[in-house]
C-alpha positions in Angstrom: 25.0 45.7 -15.1 22.8 48.4 -13.6 21.8 48.2 -9.9 18.4 46.8 -9.3 15.8 48.5 -7.1 16.4 47.7 -3.5 14.2 48.0 -0.5 15.8 48.9 2.8 13.4 48.4 5.6 13.8 50.5 8.7 12.2 49.7 12.1 8.6 50.9 11.8 6.5 48.6 14.0 4.7 50.0 17.0 7.5 48.9 19.2 9.7 51.5 17.5 7.5 54.4 18.6 9.7 55.3 21.7 12.8 55.4 19.4 10.9 57.6 16.9 9.7 59.9 19.7 13.3 60.2 20.9 14.3 61.2 17.3 11.8 64.0 17.3 12.9 65.1 20.7 16.5 65.4 19.6 15.5 67.2 16.4 13.2 69.7 18.1 14.3 70.0 21.8 12.8 73.4 22.5 9.3 72.6 21.2 9.2 68.9 22.0 7.1 69.2 25.3 4.3 70.9 23.4 4.5 68.3 20.6 4.0 65.3 22.9 0.2 65.2 23.1 -2.2 62.4 22.4 -3.3 64.3 19.3 0.2 64.8 18.0 1.1 61.1 18.6 -2.0 60.1 16.5 -0.8 62.3 13.7 2.7 60.9 13.9 1.3 57.3 13.8 -0.6 58.3 10.7 2.6 59.5 9.0 4.1 56.0 9.5 1.8 54.8 6.7 2.6 57.6 4.2 5.2 57.2 1.4 7.0 59.9 -0.5 8.9 59.3 -3.7 11.6 61.8 -4.4 13.5 61.8 -7.7 17.2 62.8 -7.6 17.3 62.2 -3.9 20.8 60.8 -3.2 22.6 64.1 -3.4 22.1 67.9 -3.1 18.6 69.3 -2.9 16.9 66.0 -3.1 18.9 64.4 -0.3 18.2 67.4 1.9 14.5 67.1 1.2 14.6 63.4 1.9 16.2 63.9 5.3 13.4 66.3 6.3 10.7 63.9 5.3 12.5 61.1 7.1 12.8 63.3 10.2 9.1 63.8 10.1 8.4 60.0 9.9 7.6 59.4 6.2 8.7 56.3 4.3 10.9 57.3 1.4 11.6 56.0 -2.1 15.0 57.2 -3.2 16.3 57.7 -6.7 19.7 58.7 -8.0 22.8 57.8 -10.0 25.3 57.8 -7.1 27.0 54.4 -6.8 26.4 54.4 -3.0 22.7 55.2 -3.4 21.6 52.0 -1.6 23.8 52.8 1.3 22.6 56.4 1.5 19.0 55.3 1.6 19.8 52.6 4.2 21.6 55.1 6.4 18.7 57.5 6.5 16.2 54.6 7.1 18.3 53.5 10.1 18.8 57.0 11.4 15.2 57.9 11.4 13.6 54.5 11.7 11.6 54.7 8.5 11.2 52.3 5.5 13.2 53.2 2.5 13.6 51.9 -1.1 16.2 52.8 -3.6 16.3 52.7 -7.4 18.8 54.0 -9.9 16.1 54.2 -12.6 17.1 56.3 -15.6 14.4 59.0 -15.7 15.0 59.5 -19.4 13.6 56.0 -20.0 9.8 55.9 -19.7 9.8 52.1 -19.0 12.4 52.6 -16.3 10.2 55.2 -14.6 7.2 52.8 -14.8 9.3 50.0 -13.2 10.5 52.4 -10.5 6.9 53.4 -9.5 5.8 49.8 -9.5 8.7 48.6 -7.4 8.2 51.4 -4.9 4.5 50.5 -4.4 5.4 46.8 -4.1 8.1 47.3 -1.5 7.0 50.2 0.7 3.4 51.1 -0.2 1.4 53.3 -2.5 2.8 56.7 -3.2 1.1 59.5 -1.3 3.5 62.3 -2.1 5.6 62.8 -5.2 8.5 65.2 -5.2 9.9 65.8 -8.7 13.4 67.1 -8.0 15.8 65.5 -10.5 17.4 68.0 -12.9 20.4 68.8 -15.0 21.9 72.0 -16.5 24.0 73.0 -19.5 25.1 76.5 -20.4 25.6 77.7 -24.0 24.3 80.3 -26.4 21.3 79.2 -28.5 23.0 78.9 -31.8 25.6 76.6 -30.4 23.5 74.7 -27.9 24.0 70.9 -28.5 20.8 69.3 -29.6 21.5 66.2 -27.4 21.9 68.5 -24.4 18.6 70.2 -25.1 16.8 66.9 -25.4 18.3 65.6 -22.2 17.5 68.7 -20.2 13.9 68.8 -21.4 13.6 65.1 -20.8 14.9 65.0 -17.3 13.7 68.4 -16.0 10.2 68.3 -17.6 9.1 65.1 -19.3 10.2 62.9 -16.3 8.0 64.9 -14.0 5.1 64.4 -16.4 5.6 60.6 -16.4 5.9 60.2 -12.7 2.9 62.4 -12.1 0.7 60.5 -14.6 1.7 57.2 -13.0 0.8 58.2 -9.4 -2.2 60.5 -10.1 -4.7 57.6 -10.6 -3.8 56.1 -7.2 -4.0 59.4 -5.5 -7.5 60.0 -7.0 -8.7 56.7 -5.7 -7.6 57.7 -2.2 -8.9 61.2 -2.6 -5.6 62.4 -1.2 -2.2 63.3 -2.6 0.6 65.8 -2.8 2.6 66.7 -5.9 5.6 69.0 -5.3 7.8 70.1 -8.2 11.2 71.6 -7.5 11.3 74.3 -10.2 13.6 77.3 -10.1 13.8 81.0 -10.2 14.3 80.3 -13.9 10.7 78.9 -14.0 9.7 82.6 -13.5 12.5 84.7 -15.1 15.2 84.0 -17.7 19.0 84.2 -17.9 21.1 84.2 -21.0 22.8 81.0 -22.1 20.3 78.8 -20.3 17.6 78.3 -23.0 16.9 74.6 -22.3 16.8 74.9 -18.5 14.7 78.1 -18.6 12.3 76.5 -21.1 12.0 73.3 -19.0 11.5 75.1 -15.7 8.8 77.4 -17.2 7.2 74.3 -18.5 7.3 72.6 -15.1 5.6 75.6 -13.5 2.9 75.5 -16.2 2.5 71.8 -15.8 2.1 72.2 -12.0 -0.8 74.6 -12.6 -2.6 72.0 -14.7 -2.0 69.3 -12.2 -3.3 71.5 -9.4 -6.5 72.1 -11.4 -7.1 68.5 -12.2 -6.2 67.3 -8.8 -8.2 69.8 -6.7 -11.6 67.9 -6.8 -9.8 64.8 -5.5 -8.0 66.2 -2.5 -4.8 66.4 -4.4 -2.6 69.6 -4.3 0.2 70.5 -6.7 2.9 73.1 -5.9 6.0 74.4 -7.5 8.9 75.7 -5.4 11.1 78.1 -7.3 14.4 78.8 -5.4 17.4 80.8 -6.4 20.9 79.4 -5.7 20.8 76.5 -3.2 23.7 75.8 -0.9 24.9 72.4 -2.2 28.3 70.8 -2.9 27.6 71.3 -6.6 27.2 75.0 -6.2 30.2 75.3 -3.9 32.3 73.6 -6.6 30.9 76.1 -9.2 32.1 79.0 -6.9 35.6 77.6 -6.9 35.6 77.1 -10.7 34.3 80.6 -11.4 36.8 82.2 -9.0 39.6 80.6 -11.0 38.1 81.3 -14.4 37.4 85.0 -13.7 40.4 85.6 -11.4 38.1 86.6 -8.5 37.9 85.6 -4.9 35.2 83.1 -3.9 33.6 85.9 -1.8 33.4 88.1 -4.9 31.8 85.3 -7.0 29.2 84.8 -4.3 28.3 88.5 -3.9 28.8 89.8 -7.5 27.8 86.8 -9.5 25.6 84.2 -7.7 23.7 86.3 -5.2 23.7 89.6 -7.2 20.1 89.1 -8.3 18.9 87.6 -5.0 16.6 89.8 -3.1 17.9 88.3 0.1 21.7 87.9 -0.1 21.9 84.3 1.2 22.0 80.9 -0.4 18.8 78.8 0.1 19.4 75.9 2.5 18.3 72.4 1.5 16.8 72.1 5.0 14.5 75.0 4.2 13.3 73.5 1.0 12.8 70.2 2.8 10.8 71.8 5.6 8.6 73.6 3.0 8.0 70.3 1.2 7.0 68.6 4.5 4.6 71.5 5.3 3.0 71.3 1.9 2.5 67.6 2.4 0.4 67.9 5.6 -3.3 67.8 5.9 -3.3 71.5 7.0 -2.1 72.4 3.5 -5.1 70.9 1.8 -6.2 74.2 0.3 -2.7 75.5 -0.6 -1.9 75.7 -4.2 1.1 77.8 -4.1 3.9 79.0 -6.3 6.8 80.0 -4.1 9.5 82.4 -5.2 12.2 81.9 -2.6 15.2 84.3 -2.4 15.2 85.1 -6.1 15.2 88.1 -8.5 14.3 91.5 -6.9 11.2 91.7 -9.0 10.0 88.4 -7.5 10.7 88.8 -3.8 7.1 87.8 -3.0 5.0 84.7 -2.9 2.9 84.4 -6.0 -0.2 82.8 -4.6 -3.1 81.2 -6.4 -6.1 81.7 -4.3 -6.7 78.4 -2.5 -10.3 77.8 -3.5 -10.0 79.1 -7.1 -8.7 76.0 -8.8 -11.7 73.9 -7.7 -14.1 76.6 -9.0 -12.1 76.9 -12.2 -12.3 73.1 -12.8 -16.0 73.1 -12.2 -16.5 76.0 -14.7 -14.3 74.3 -17.2 -16.1 71.0 -16.9 -19.4 72.8 -17.2 -18.2 74.5 -20.4 -17.1 71.2 -22.0 -20.5 69.6 -20.9 -22.5 72.4 -22.5 -20.4 72.5 -25.7 -20.5 68.7 -26.1 -24.2 69.0 -26.8 -23.7 71.4 -29.7 
């Protein structure tokens, strides 16, 4: 029998504020004195009421992102297939004194996604920030690519993001505030052989993000896609070991000649860096940022591809005007 959604409530009442402040002080000891101002405390109290839902958040990239949000004081709805998912969520809730909720919803099942969203809102509040992170990969040449693998990759990496977004967008519009962050990939911008489904899904996710940004702009909702290269996770570390054995290479050679060969900056992306960027994009100061970030990727993409902050709102207005004018014909 599948695990049911579970709410794990951290300490979040006003009495917990001293503990929260201590957590921030421990995390940022050098800059803490400048953070502790009446204005910053008001901002921190405001975060106590914000909820972020992160798919695929009990391991790897998603877990790193969740930890950064928890460190910043956000309540978190976790999702993942790990058997100890409830314990992972509870531990983070306890460590950072935030409310958490866990669901092992199958993101290939639309009804399960709908239930996941509903249970999150019932247990820890309406969703202010959505991070679509869940994903899966399979490598094969096109003519031999298993159809079931293609459908699974498109379903989890792309369609699931559509369903979560459509289910939270209405609530965000009512509040005139929201953040949608899609964890895409360098393969949302460039291609590699043998990864047809993954590349197609990530390109689609980047395109979907642009549409969400245009539709959300008039309502104070931003949408951003983050496109990292290889991220330092246990999964990637295991791949290094496997490739070293397969190709009779040292692990150092696999890292430099295979994985980081196309990286402009020869380092793995840290999950903490992705999490910090997500937290930044979720702040009020990022209200005009609609940004496609290419982080440590292909040499031809070692830049930030930025959509001018005010352009989407103007574009939406022009598009709406066009439809209005043509509807009279």
